[in-house]
Steps between C-alpha positions, in 0.01 A plus 500: 500500500643839405564779748230706328245223544593460867464873554154496343390207716629661819341835417169338415503302824543828688219667303271197532536525874390862500844627592586221746721201434310178440630160611644298213194279468285806425735654244407470130588152377635615168547798278191387305288588803632857490400567143203716421188287504321462168153551648325493163647161408436353845137607494457366149649162591289463814186602312578258217494206742192621687279555194470136381496373859196711590331429167529124549422486873168669570493388865839661565383813323185500711696463824724786393204719415316422824802560724596826332154645442583828666391832360791673331721190476571387145687179577625460143648850490870583525444683828400173667783269394595478870190283558668199338700305759638248253446321171555122494601272213556127449763346271671172411870441567544352155649596163576858603138563598566563870523809717761682294288494184215675679691720745731658243253773407478604866872488578568711191272764655688500831348215701740305724481130575463425870444187709455141390204305637481121468190282507641148498170309515366693203835480315504878469756777540418871500675835509358841558618826350491842659417804286749777430554778750407853399787689662331840478196369690719305744698816574182699549382239749833507677476874552205433728654212690508522876787369708278204583486419127876515475552288810250250361728423208733326744231259615526131400317422179306193390675227307296600197659846511355846485511649155572866453186590310407858422473740794172656617245304306137542416272759350588798717866506396467414134757222543447177308598170659512242226398145585740234612535214252471138617610234250497128570607203291436128501798265527388304196763227520363397842174389337450150363661425162157515332411840649849636433469399136167682472645825634811479280286448192337840552791699643730390219247640253499830688878514524522474124306824462746701712488680835332806348205292383471341845491842667246634250274198552515550877398865469214403269376237744542210257718189481837518322442144371221325306165429668547184708297182479263396776704181549816702565314728739367202697844338510645808669199562726538151645848592627511877532201733481750784470640336185154450351409866564820624336452272200164656410576862598868536419687776681216751514418671828389239754370749755530855622509597867347819637682684779254523789678781682513705181131429439419619851705814443327578174161467665601715797664776298210530259234495768328202342385180662423147390265456792299186553147541625355325804331233292803393298776526759556271794734556789800323345821416681776301332821375651760765561301790363255772586138442593259667266190685607192611316501798265864608512733551202763243410779511758662157471509173308199360686288788373591414141418133560164584654416722206589235240317218680184700568197496271455589222866423415541174695845428357673172577829543688795264528459335841812282488682562827230752598346785307779727627854370454728649768882501506674373817582857604136600452590794278408362155134408467355378170169377364394400151191406303475156347578489131215545257420201280518568127386279212781392271499317169814291458693418181340157479152651499428400858376760747524550875468767765847604618602736783585851388646784705409638841563810706683540830499761776822555694526688829852602600514619859748743648841368601523491880709816526238701311180354646464783752542760224208355310291457814547871571364587156830528317527400134762234437722462199477170317843391627378538858256214448553125472636422156575187304305175496452199726525137388217386729261765368592459133476120521129531587429779254634287213202274566250766395509325160481147642196272490454516875433874480332539159284187489630419149480137393 
């Protein structure tokens, strides 16, 4: 690394900390993170994945509409990109069709690969990617840091790490926190020889078209290989429902997650309220979370769940491991709908209902050092909340597309 590059990294670390020196783990990971963010391209890429996903998954679109039906909030607008917690994709580790083929478009725009997560029973591996840091916004946030904020940077962090996302987030600041990216892949060679051969037959066809074609197919929400046969689908489903889902959907967006704390902030700052009336809202208390009461705006994950489950929506939620999946530290709380079944006509002419996409809601609570700040009414930066992902939570959320949650046969 040249002296000039080192100087830029050191200077940016100082600026990112608002004029205070950050510990090494909070300094920018690379010079790429210090480059000016191409907001137009990032917004275009995110929107290109969301459009086919919402068009093909009416239940997910309905859940999104219901949970964000607040006067003055246009959830699809650029000003609300902070509402997306993460976008999740599935891939095969075969013939160059794995994580790198899909993640390249994000890393080229400044995303940084973070932690590995392993799911041995499901034969899956995943990585998540943190979005680029807008140094001008980070510096603006630093200018308002208290000494408590600075001291908090020395506190122990979770194994999953705390990403340095953009500074003061949300509508009132005009900052735009882009979604995390979560990409998993199936260890194809750990399947039976018959199932492995099925996957290779399709991925080899995709590899022949080039990485650009694979990326374009993913953004269009279609497969990068020919339409599969029902026999091939059933062969994979018998061993790995993840594999069967990926075979029929390719690398299109599997699900999007809404940030609950950002949703709450949007409602509060705009004076709106997704209130439930006395008839449609019960006193709901779920493990580790708040207890809802009648006729109050959304304040936590349980409020969102109550809204989605209440008539007339009555959406089916993934109950594997409990409706709310909670990390061991209690700071990452997630819930998801069950995947919507979609009719599909296979290459052989056979037809079947297959699971499509679903939607998730993620609640990231304040890190211990900042909990009192939030309790006193303070507004936290994104990096003062629990970041990353949890194997135990994600393992259950994968099953939103499984037979046990969708009822598919």
